C-alpha positions as CSV (number, residue, x, y, z in Angstrom):
1,X,-71.6,54.1,-22.6
2,X,-70.5,53.2,-26.2
3,X,-67.3,51.8,-24.7
4,X,-69.2,49.6,-22.2
5,X,-71.4,48.3,-25.0
6,X,-68.4,47.5,-27.2
7,X,-66.6,45.7,-24.4
8,X,-69.7,43.8,-23.3
9,X,-70.4,42.3,-26.8
10,X,-68.5,39.1,-25.9
11,X,-70.3,38.6,-22.6
12,X,-73.9,38.4,-23.8
13,X,-76.1,35.4,-23.9
14,X,-78.5,34.9,-26.8
15,X,-81.1,36.7,-24.7
16,X,-78.9,39.8,-24.5
17,X,-78.1,39.6,-20.8
18,X,-74.4,39.8,-19.7
19,X,-72.9,37.0,-17.6
20,X,-71.2,38.8,-14.7
21,X,-69.1,35.8,-13.4
22,X,-67.4,35.4,-16.8
23,X,-66.5,39.1,-16.8
24,X,-64.3,38.7,-13.7
25,X,-62.2,35.8,-14.9
26,X,-58.9,36.0,-16.7
27,X,-60.7,35.3,-19.9
28,X,-63.1,38.1,-19.3
29,X,-60.3,40.5,-18.5
30,X,-58.4,39.5,-21.6
31,X,-61.4,40.1,-23.8
32,X,-62.4,43.3,-22.1
33,X,-58.8,44.7,-22.5
34,X,-58.7,43.5,-26.1
35,X,-62.0,45.4,-26.9
36,X,-60.7,48.5,-25.0
37,X,-57.4,48.3,-27.0
38,X,-59.5,48.2,-30.3
39,X,-61.4,51.3,-29.3
40,X,-58.3,53.1,-28.1
41,X,-56.3,52.1,-31.2
42,X,-58.9,53.5,-33.6
43,X,-58.5,56.9,-31.9
44,X,-54.8,56.8,-31.1
45,X,-52.7,53.8,-32.3
46,X,-50.1,54.3,-29.6
47,X,-52.8,54.1,-26.9
48,X,-54.2,50.9,-28.5
49,X,-50.7,49.5,-28.5
50,X,-50.2,50.4,-24.8
51,X,-53.5,48.7,-23.8
52,X,-52.5,45.7,-25.9
53,X,-49.2,45.4,-24.0
54,X,-51.0,45.8,-20.6
55,X,-53.3,42.9,-21.6
56,X,-50.2,40.8,-22.6
57,X,-48.6,41.4,-19.2
58,X,-51.8,40.8,-17.1
59,X,-53.3,37.9,-19.0
60,X,-50.5,36.4,-21.2
61,X,-52.5,36.9,-24.4
62,X,-51.0,38.9,-27.3
63,X,-54.1,40.2,-29.2
64,X,-53.4,42.9,-31.8
65,X,-55.9,45.7,-31.5
66,X,-55.9,46.0,-35.4
67,X,-57.4,42.4,-35.8
68,X,-61.0,42.3,-37.0
69,X,-62.8,40.1,-34.5
70,X,-66.5,39.5,-34.5
71,X,-68.6,39.5,-31.3
72,X,-68.9,36.5,-29.1
73,X,-65.2,35.6,-29.1
74,X,-64.5,33.1,-26.3
75,X,-60.9,32.8,-25.2
76,X,-61.4,29.7,-23.0
77,X,-57.8,30.0,-21.6
78,X,-56.2,33.2,-22.9
79,X,-52.7,32.5,-21.8
80,X,-50.4,32.2,-24.8
81,X,-53.0,33.2,-27.4
82,X,-51.5,35.3,-30.2
83,X,-53.8,37.0,-32.8
84,X,-51.9,39.0,-35.4
85,X,-52.9,42.5,-36.6
86,X,-54.2,41.5,-40.1
87,X,-56.3,38.5,-38.9
88,X,-60.0,38.4,-39.4
89,X,-62.2,36.2,-37.1
90,X,-65.9,35.8,-37.4
91,X,-68.5,35.7,-34.7
92,X,-68.9,33.2,-31.8
93,X,-65.5,31.6,-32.2
94,X,-63.8,29.6,-29.4
95,X,-60.1,29.7,-28.9
96,X,-58.1,27.5,-26.5
97,X,-54.8,28.3,-24.9
98,X,-51.5,28.7,-26.7
99,X,-53.1,29.3,-30.1
100,X,-51.3,31.4,-32.7
101,X,-53.3,33.0,-35.6
102,X,-51.3,35.1,-38.0
103,X,-49.0,35.5,-40.9
104,X,-45.8,33.6,-41.6
105,X,-43.5,36.4,-40.6
106,X,-44.0,39.4,-42.9
107,X,-46.8,42.0,-43.2
108,X,-47.3,41.2,-46.9
109,X,-47.4,37.4,-46.8
110,X,-51.2,37.2,-46.1
111,X,-53.1,36.4,-43.0
112,X,-55.8,34.0,-42.0
113,X,-59.5,34.6,-42.2
114,X,-61.5,32.5,-39.7
115,X,-65.2,32.0,-40.3
116,X,-68.0,32.1,-37.8
117,X,-68.5,29.6,-35.0
118,X,-65.0,28.0,-35.5
119,X,-63.5,26.1,-32.6
120,X,-59.7,26.1,-32.3
121,X,-58.0,23.5,-30.0
122,X,-55.1,24.3,-27.7
123,X,-51.7,24.8,-29.2
124,X,-53.0,25.1,-32.8
125,X,-51.2,27.3,-35.2
126,X,-53.1,28.9,-38.1
127,X,-50.6,30.6,-40.4
128,X,-50.6,32.4,-43.7
129,X,-53.1,33.5,-46.3
130,X,-55.7,30.9,-45.7
131,X,-59.3,30.6,-44.7
132,X,-61.0,28.4,-42.1
133,X,-64.6,27.9,-43.0
134,X,-67.7,28.5,-40.9
135,X,-68.3,25.8,-38.2
136,X,-64.9,24.2,-38.6
137,X,-63.0,22.6,-35.8
138,X,-59.2,22.7,-35.6
139,X,-57.7,20.0,-33.4
140,X,-55.2,20.5,-30.6
141,X,-51.6,21.2,-31.8
142,X,-52.7,21.3,-35.5
143,X,-50.6,23.4,-37.8
144,X,-53.0,24.8,-40.4
145,X,-51.2,26.0,-43.6
146,X,-54.0,25.4,-46.2
147,X,-57.7,26.3,-46.5
148,X,-60.1,24.3,-44.3
149,X,-63.6,23.9,-45.7
150,X,-66.8,24.7,-43.8
151,X,-67.8,22.3,-41.0
152,X,-64.6,20.3,-41.4
153,X,-62.5,18.9,-38.6
154,X,-58.8,19.4,-39.3
155,X,-56.0,17.7,-37.3
156,X,-52.3,17.0,-37.7
157,X,-49.0,18.6,-38.8
158,X,-49.7,19.9,-41.3
159,X,-53.4,19.9,-40.6
160,X,-55.7,18.0,-43.0
161,X,-59.5,17.7,-42.9
162,X,-60.5,14.3,-41.5
163,X,-64.2,14.8,-41.4
164,X,-66.8,17.1,-42.8
165,X,-70.2,17.5,-41.1
166,X,-73.2,19.6,-41.9
């Protein structure tokens, strides 16, 4: 039952009830397989990698089982989403399709830390040893290479904060 609880963490409403229709969508399958890969990878890294690859083939999302991702992740359209193995993502984040979150090419170059309740638009790239603050919004196709403050909206190539709200 521990596995079911771990997998279901992304499907709960604030009241604690699961949302069955969401579980049976491609986004639900991507999230469920991601959480299974995390559990499997902690026991046997090769098995975690296998489940990750199955997820990639079935849903088109490349989610490293080693990534630290808080509960409530919402992959609105998981196709093309890439999350690197050293990435940290907070709770209740929303990620659109074709988003890449990771390093700039090497294991030692640093990786992004995404705060809680961050919304990331389709096609955005968040690369390198940076942080995206809690409540931030990253616009579609933005390329984030520097830190983004809390509650900021960042757009452009390279991305710059254009507004900060509280």
